[in-house]
N, C-alpha and C positions, 0 to 999 in steps of 0.2 A: 657261445654255442649258437646263439641266434644268428650272429654274423656269419659263422661258418655254414650254417644251413642255407642262408640266403645265397652265399657264394656257390655252394654245391647245387642249389636249385637253378641258378643262372647258368652254370656250366652245363648241366644236363640239358636244359632247354636250348642254349645257344649252340652247343655242339650239334644238336639235332638240326637246328635251322641252318647252320653253316653248311652242314653236309648236304642238305636239300638244295640250297642255292648253288653250291658249287657243282652239283650234279645236273642242274637244269640245262646248262649249255645253251642258253638263248643267244641267238646271233646278235641281238641288240645290246648285250651286256658290255658295258664299257670296261676298258682296261683298268680304270681307277676302281670300279666296283669289284672286279676280280681280285685286285691287289688288296683291297680292304678286307675281303672275305678271307684271303690267304693269311693276312696278318692276324685276324681274329682267331682263326683256327689254330695257328701256332701259339698264340698267347693262352688260349683256353686249354690246349693240350698240355702246356707247361704247368698250368695251374692244377690240372687233373693229376699230373705226375707228382706234384707236391703233396697232394692229398692221399696218394696211394697207400702209404704206410700209417695213416692216421685212423684211429677208431673213434667214431662219434656215435653216441646214443641219442636218438631223436624221439620226440613224442610220436605216438602212432599216427596222428593226423598228418604230420610232416613226412613220415615214412611213406604213407599212402600217396602223398603228392609226388614225391620223388619217383615212386614206383610207376605212377601214371605217366610221368614224363619219359621214363625209360621205355615203357611200352609204346609210347608215341614214336620214339626214335626207331624202334624195331619195325613198327608198322609202316613208317615213312620209307625206311630202307627197303622193305618188301615191295611197296608200291613202285619205288624207283626201278627195282630189278625187273618187275613185271611189265611196266609200261615204258620206261626209258625217258619219259617226259611228263611233267605235271600239266594237268588241265584243271581249270577252275570255271565254274559257272559265273562266279562273281568274286571280287576281292575288295575288301574294305581297308583303305589306307588311313592310318592314324599316327599319332605321336604319343609316346609316354609322357611327354611334357604338357599335354593338354590338361586343362583343369579336371580334377577327379570327378566333380559333380556332373561333368559332361562325358568324360571318357568311360566310366564304368557302365552307365546305361547303354552307351553305344556298343560296348563289348558284349553286353548281355543280348542286345538286339541282334548283333552279328551271329552270336552262338545260336539264337532262336531260329534264324533263317539258314543256318548251316553255312555261313559265309566266313572264310578265313580272314583274320585281321592281320595286317602287315605294318611294320614300322621300318624306317630306313636304316637305323643303326642304334648305337648305344646312346643313352642319355648323357649329353655333354661329353661323349666319347669316353665315358668312365664306366668300368665294369661294376664297381661297387654301387654307384648310383642307379645303374640299370637293375642290379640285383635287388636293391631296396624297393624300387618301383614295382618290379614283378612280384616280389614277396607281399607287398601291401595289397596289390590287386588280388592275389591268390587268397589272402586272408578274407577279403570282402566276398569273393565268389570263386570257388575252386574251379568252376566250369568256364571261366573267362581266361583267355590267353592270347598271346600275340606271337607271330613269327617275325624274324628279322631278315629282310630280303631287299637290298638296294637295287637288285636287278629288275624287280617288278616296277619300281618307281621309274627307272630308265625306260623300260619297255613300253609303259603306257603314258609316259610324259607327265607324271605326277610331280608337281613342284610345290603344292600346298595341300594341307590336310585340314579336316577330313575330306575324303573323296571316295566315291563308290564306282567301281568298274564292273560292268555286266558284259559278259562275253557271249559270242556265238560264232559259228564257223566263219573265219576270215574277217570278222568285224568285232567292234566293241563300242559301248556307250560309257561316257564318264559323267557322273553327277557330282558336282563340287559343292562344298559348303556343309553347314551343320544341320541339314535336314534329318529328321528321324528316318531310319532305313526303310520303313514301310512306305513313307511318302516318296523317298528316292526311287524305290522299285516301282511305285505306281507311275511316276513320271516317265520311266523307261517304257512301261506298258503303254502309256498314252502316245508317246511320240518317238521312242527309240528304235534303232535298227534291231536290237536284240530283245524286242518285246516278249517273244515267246519264252526266252530264258527267264526274264523277270517275272512273268506270269507263273512259271513253274515254281520259282522260289516262293512266291506269295501263296500259291495254292498248296505247296508242300507243308505248310504249317497249320492248315485248317483241319 
C-alpha cells in the first residue's frame, strides 16, 4: 500500500508539472526537452489508466496530501488559462539527488520566500526512485515540494545545482552554489540587475 501511495503521489504531482511545462511554450525550449516531457506524460498517463479500477484506502494524512496535489493541479491549470504564460520573481534549481541534510533546509527556505523549486527530471530517470524521494520529503515537511521542468534549466543556462535565478523585465541574475537563500538574495540586492525583485522577496517575509 505504501508503494502504491508513493506512485499515486508522484503521478499526481508529475502530471501537474508536465502539463505546466508543456503549456509554457518557451521559444528556448529544446526539442530534446519537449520530447522528454512528451514521453513522461505518456508513461504517467498509462500508469494512471492502470490505477483506474483499483480501490485503495489511505490514511487521512496521505489522503490530505493527495488532495492538496490535486488542488495544485487545478490551480495551475486555472492560472495557465488566465495568463497563457508563467512568470516567476525567482526560481530555485536543485536536484533530488542532493544530500538530504542540505536539500530539506533549502526547500524550506524556498517555501519561506515563496520561490518555486525546480528539478530537471526523474531521479536516475526512474519513476519509483523519484516517487520514493518525493514521499520521504513530504513525510519530513508537507509544505516542501518541487516541480519538474527541464525547459527552465535550458532557458536560464543552468548546468549545475543548486542555483538561484532572480528575474525582472528583460533581465535576470543567477547566483550559483550552496549559499543560504537569504544570502543569495542579499547578493542580488547588493550588485544584481534585478535588485528590486530580490529586495521585494526579502521584505515580503518580514
